[in-house]
N, C-alpha and C positions, 0 to 999 in steps of 0.2 A: 654677914655678907651685906654689902651695900651696893646698890645699883646706881650707876650714873646715867645721864641722859643718853650716852652712846649705847649702854647696855639695854636700856628701855627701847631705843630705836631698833636695835638688833632683834630684840624679842618681838616687837611689833611686826617687823619685816618677816620674821620666821612664821609668825601666826598667819599673816596674809598669804604667804606662799603655800602653807599647809592647807589653808581654807580653799585656795585655788585648786590644789591637787585633789582634795576631797570632792570639791564641786565637779571636777572633770570626771570623777569616777561614779558619781551618783546621779548626775543630771541625765534626764532622758534625751534632751537635746542641748548641746553645749552652746552657750552664748559666748562667742569668741572675744567679744569686746570685754565682757566681764572677766573672763578667764585671763586674758592678757593684761588687763588693767590691774588685776590682783597681783599677778606675777611681776609686772613692772614696778608697782608701788612697793611690793615686798623687797625686790632687788634694790630699789633706791634707799629704803630704810636700812637695809643691811650694808650697803656701800657707805652710808653715812656713819654707821657704827664702826665699820672697818677702817674708816679714815682716822679714827681715834685709837682703836685697838687693832692695829694692822696685822694682817696675815695674807701674804702674797697669793698663795694658791686659792684661798677663798675669795679674795678680791677679784682675781682674774675670772673665777667662776661666776661671780655676781655680775661683773661687767658683761660677760658673754650672755648670761641669762637675761639681763636687762635689755641688751641689744636685740635678742631674739624676741622678747616680749614686745618691745617697741615696734619691731617689724610686723609682728602678728597683729598688734593693735591697729597700726596704720592700715594694714590689709583688710582687717575686719571692718574698720570704719569706711573704707572705700567701697567695700562690698555692700554695705547698707545703702549707699547712695545709688548704686546701680539698679 
């Protein structure tokens, strides 16, 4: 089995999202900037991978996941300023 750059990008994205999910379940107090940044980065890596190895249902899922993470990240960053 050989892995191309798209496969490695997808694996990196999956790891980032799993780390974010694990973090959300073990943290005593959730840092929403970190949580959403991990999810946004993971989603971006997976979208990059899916642009080469396309799967419509997963692409739509990752786009929605990334939009939600971006919204959460912006909200968390605005909350820090207040």
